[in-house]
C-alpha positions in Angstrom: -25.8 7.8 -18.6 -24.5 4.5 -17.2 -21.8 2.4 -18.7 -22.8 0.5 -21.8 -22.0 -2.7 -19.9 -24.8 -1.9 -17.5 -27.5 -1.2 -20.1 -30.3 -3.9 -19.7 -31.2 -6.0 -22.8 -34.9 -6.6 -23.1 -35.8 -9.8 -25.0 -39.4 -9.8 -26.4 -41.0 -13.2 -26.7 -44.4 -14.8 -27.5 -44.1 -18.6 -27.1 -47.8 -19.1 -27.7 -48.0 -17.2 -30.9 -51.3 -16.1 -32.3 -50.2 -13.4 -34.8 -50.7 -13.9 -38.5 -47.8 -15.6 -40.3 -46.1 -16.6 -37.0 -44.9 -20.1 -36.4 -47.0 -21.5 -33.5 -44.7 -24.5 -32.6 -44.1 -23.7 -28.9 -41.2 -26.1 -28.5 -39.4 -24.5 -31.5 -39.9 -21.1 -30.0 -38.8 -22.1 -26.5 -35.7 -24.0 -27.7 -34.4 -21.3 -29.9 -35.2 -18.5 -27.4 -33.1 -20.3 -24.7 -30.3 -21.0 -27.2 -30.3 -17.3 -28.3 -30.2 -16.2 -24.6 -27.1 -18.3 -24.1 -25.4 -16.8 -27.1 -26.3 -13.3 -26.0 -24.9 -13.9 -22.5 -21.6 -14.8 -24.1 -21.7 -11.7 -26.3 -22.9 -9.4 -23.4 -21.5 -11.0 -20.2 -22.0 -7.9 -18.0 -25.3 -6.5 -19.3 -28.5 -7.4 -17.3 -31.0 -9.3 -19.3 -34.8 -9.1 -19.1 -37.1 -11.5 -21.0 -40.7 -10.6 -21.3 -43.2 -13.0 -22.8 -46.5 -11.6 -24.0 -48.3 -14.9 -24.4 -48.5 -15.8 -20.7 -45.5 -18.2 -20.8 -43.1 -18.1 -17.9 -39.4 -18.9 -18.6 -38.4 -18.9 -14.9 -38.3 -22.7 -14.4 -36.5 -23.4 -17.7 -33.8 -20.7 -17.1 -33.3 -21.8 -13.5 -31.5 -25.0 -14.7 -28.8 -23.0 -16.5 -26.1 -21.2 -14.4 -25.6 -18.6 -17.1 -29.2 -17.7 -17.2 -30.3 -17.8 -13.6 -29.7 -14.1 -13.3 -32.1 -13.2 -16.1 -35.2 -11.3 -14.9 -38.3 -13.0 -16.2 -41.6 -11.3 -16.9 -44.8 -12.7 -18.2 -48.3 -11.3 -19.1 -50.9 -11.8 -21.8 -51.2 -9.4 -24.7 -54.4 -8.2 -26.1 -54.8 -11.4 -28.1 -57.6 -10.2 -30.3 -55.6 -7.2 -31.3 -52.5 -9.3 -32.0 -54.6 -11.6 -34.2 -56.0 -8.7 -36.1 -52.9 -6.4 -36.2 -49.9 -8.8 -36.1 -46.8 -9.5 -34.1 -45.5 -6.0 -34.2 -48.6 -4.9 -32.3 -47.8 -7.5 -29.7 -44.2 -6.5 -29.5 -45.2 -2.9 -28.8 -47.3 -4.0 -25.9 -44.5 -6.2 -24.6 -41.9 -3.4 -24.6 -44.3 -1.0 -22.8 -45.2 -3.6 -20.2 -41.6 -4.4 -19.5 -40.6 -0.8 -19.2 -43.3 -0.3 -16.6 -42.8 -3.6 -14.7 -39.2 -4.7 -14.8 -37.1 -3.8 -11.8 -34.0 -3.7 -14.0 -35.5 -1.4 -16.6 -37.1 0.9 -14.0 -33.7 1.8 -12.7 -32.1 2.2 -16.2 -31.9 5.3 -18.3 -31.7 3.3 -21.5 -32.2 -0.2 -22.8 -31.4 -2.4 -25.7 -34.1 -4.5 -27.3 -33.6 -7.9 -29.0 -36.3 -10.2 -30.5 -36.3 -13.7 -29.0 -34.5 -16.4 -31.0 -32.0 -13.8 -32.4 -28.8 -12.2 -31.3 -26.5 -9.4 -32.6 -23.1 -11.0 -33.3 -21.5 -7.5 -33.3 -23.1 -6.5 -30.0 -20.0 -5.0 -28.5 -19.2 -2.8 -31.5 -22.8 -1.6 -31.7 -22.8 -0.6 -28.0 -19.4 1.1 -28.4 -20.8 3.4 -31.1 -23.9 4.3 -29.1 -23.6 7.6 -27.3 -27.2 8.3 -26.4 -30.5 8.8 -28.3 -31.6 5.9 -30.4 -29.6 3.6 -32.7 -31.3 1.5 -35.3 -30.2 -0.5 -38.3 -32.0 0.4 -41.5 -33.7 -1.4 -44.4 -33.0 0.3 -47.7 -34.2 0.0 -51.3 -31.8 -1.9 -53.5 -28.4 -0.8 -54.7 -29.8 -0.7 -58.3 -31.6 2.4 -57.1 -28.4 4.2 -56.1 -27.8 7.1 -55.7 -31.5 7.5 -55.2 -32.2 4.5 -52.9 -34.0 5.4 -49.7 -34.6 4.2 -46.2 -37.8 2.1 -46.2 -37.9 0.6 -42.7 -35.9 0.5 -39.5 -34.9 -2.9 -38.1 -36.8 -3.7 -34.9 -34.9 -7.0 -34.3 -32.3 -5.1 -32.2 -31.9 -1.5 -31.3 -30.7 0.7 -28.4 -32.7 3.6 -27.0 -32.9 6.1 -24.2 -36.1 5.4 -22.2 -37.2 9.0 -22.2 -36.9 9.2 -26.0 -38.7 5.9 -26.5 -41.6 7.2 -24.3 -41.8 10.4 -26.2 -41.6 9.1 -29.8 -42.1 5.3 -30.2 -44.1 3.9 -27.3 -47.4 4.2 -29.0 -46.3 3.6 -32.6 -47.3 -0.1 -32.5 -51.0 1.1 -32.6 -50.5 1.8 -36.4 -49.3 -1.8 -37.1 -51.5 -3.7 -39.6 -49.6 -6.8 -40.9 -52.4 -8.0 -43.1 -52.1 -4.7 -45.1 -48.3 -4.6 -45.1 -47.8 -2.1 -42.4 -45.3 -3.6 -39.9 -43.7 -2.2 -36.8 -40.6 -1.4 -38.8 -42.7 1.0 -40.9 -44.6 2.4 -37.9 -41.3 3.3 -36.1 -39.8 4.9 -39.2 -43.0 7.0 -39.7 -43.0 8.2 -36.1 -39.3 9.1 -36.2 -39.8 11.0 -39.4 -42.9 12.8 -38.2 -41.2 13.9 -35.0 -38.1 15.1 -36.8 -35.7 12.7 -35.1 -32.2 12.7 -36.8 -29.1 10.6 -36.6 -30.5 7.2 -35.7 -29.3 4.9 -38.4 -26.1 3.0 -37.7 -23.2 3.7 -40.0 -22.3 0.0 -39.9 -24.8 -2.9 -40.3 -26.0 -4.9 -37.3 -25.1 -8.6 -37.7 -28.2 -10.3 -36.5 -28.3 -14.1 -36.5 -30.8 -16.6 -35.2 -34.1 -18.2 -36.1 -37.0 -16.4 -37.6 -40.3 -16.7 -35.8 -42.1 -16.3 -39.2 -40.6 -19.0 -41.5 -38.5 -20.9 -38.9 -35.3 -20.5 -41.0 -31.9 -19.7 -39.6 -30.9 -16.3 -40.7 -27.4 -14.9 -40.9 -25.9 -11.8 -42.5 -23.2 -13.1 -44.9 -20.1 -11.2 -45.9 -21.5 -10.3 -49.3 -24.7 -8.8 -47.8 -22.7 -7.1 -45.1 -20.6 -5.2 -47.6 -23.6 -4.3 -49.7 -25.1 -2.7 -46.6 -21.9 -0.8 -45.8 -21.9 0.5 -49.4 -25.4 1.9 -49.0 -24.4 3.8 -45.9 -21.3 5.2 -47.7 -23.6 6.5 -50.5 -25.9 7.9 -47.9 -23.1 9.9 -46.3 -22.6 11.7 -49.6 -26.0 13.5 -49.4 -27.2 16.0 -46.9 -30.5 14.0 -46.3 -28.4 10.8 -45.8 -26.1 12.5 -43.3 -29.2 13.6 -41.3 -30.1 9.9 -40.8 -26.7 8.4 -40.0 -25.9 8.2 -36.3 -23.1 10.3 -35.0 
């Protein structure tokens, strides 16, 4: 396994959005994708970055004007647009990740990758990467604290995660085919179902990911505040007290 500083970060993008519920303002999506890339470059100065757009938009010219971003590998192709319209953005993201893994020169030569949704960045990137020792590392979405001690993992976050390529290919690469946004089945559910069905353990981070940036759904700036951060930490503490919870927590 290479140094965590050499693990490529794959940015998934769709500037010309066609998915249900997605903001289709292209200038909004371009501006905040570039700004998030700049922030990510500061947080991860040594990690190679690949951006792959599934709507046919090419970031090469835009990024060439910024010294920090000239080294970003740029990929572009067109998703199955009818399927994305019918199934939703998670379906498109699944296609983007698979395309990038097959096409990117940086990703071809890597054993693992981190994936980040465009317009977002993980503020605690370095601490996330330091705890990653292989396999797959996700943040989780849990039922509310009012359900403790019986709250459960309901989704995995797909905004940012780290995964070995071999494991992704064996467990998650085709999960996007089960996405159906209209009926409330998102990529976050599809990934969790696949991980559970295949008996994968120890994939939920014991500390929350601090993901900031702009949502491609409602256009709002999202940030994990201190209160929410500590709530998420408490949930993981409670999880660690049960055998089923310990099976989920990364170690």
